N, C-alpha and C positions, 0 to 999 in steps of 0.2 A: 441697306439693311445693319440692322443691329443684330447681334445674337438673343436667347433665349432661353430664360432658368426652366428646361422641366416640369424644375416643382412652380413655377409660376404658372405657368400656361402651357399645352399638351399642343399639339397640330392637332389639324382635321381627324378622319380615321382615313387609310388611304394616302395623303398627304407625298409629294416631293417636297423632301427637308435635304439640307449637310447640316448634318454631327458632329460634332466635335466633345471629347475624353481626350483626358489627360497622356491616358498610356498607349491609346491608340488616334490623335491627329485629327483630323479632320477628315471628311467620308461624305459621299452622296447619298441619300437612300430613301425606305420609307420608311411611314408609321405602320405601325399597328399596332389597337389596342384593345387584347383579345383578354376579359372577362378571366376567362376558365383558365393560365394558361397558370403552374404551380408554384411560378417561377412570381414574377412580372406582368403586369400585364401592357405594359411598358411593352415595347419592343420597337424592333428598329430593323429592318432588312436590308443591304447594302446592294446596294443600286451596280457595286463596281469592282464585288472580287465575294465571292463563297462569303456572308458570316450572315449573325444574328451580335446583339447586344438591344442590353436595354439602358433605359434613366441614369440609374446609377454609373453603367458606364462611360455611355456619354451624358453628362445635365446641361448638358444648348446644345439648342437647334438656330436655323432660322431655314424663313419655306425658302424652296427651290425654285425658282422661276422658269428651268432651265435656259435661260441666259447670260445670266453672272455666272465669272468665273470660279473655279475656286476660291472661297474668302481665306482669309487669317486669319488664326488662330484669336477668340477673344483675351484679352488683359488679364482675366483672371483664370485657372485652371480648374474653380470650382461657382457657382454661384454663390451668394451670401445663404439662399435658404434651402444651403444640398443639405439635406441629412447626415449630422456627426457617429450617424452607427447610431 
C-alpha cells in the first residue's frame, strides 16, 4: 500500500488507518470526522497510546487491514497539497 494525502482523500468514518506526521512518526489509529469540533473536524484517535491528532499533525494515511506490519514513513514529510499557512 502507499501513503495517501489527507488533503486529497479522507478515510471513511471509523476506518482503521496508519498515519504519519513529521513530528509524531507512524502510528495506528481510527479516523473520525466530527463536524462540530471547534478546532478540526478531521481527527485521528491512536490505537497504540492515549492521544488524538488531526490531519495537520498527520498529513499522510493508509488503510490498516489488521495484517500489515508497521509501514515505513513516506518519502516526503508533507504531501504536495499540504496547506502552507
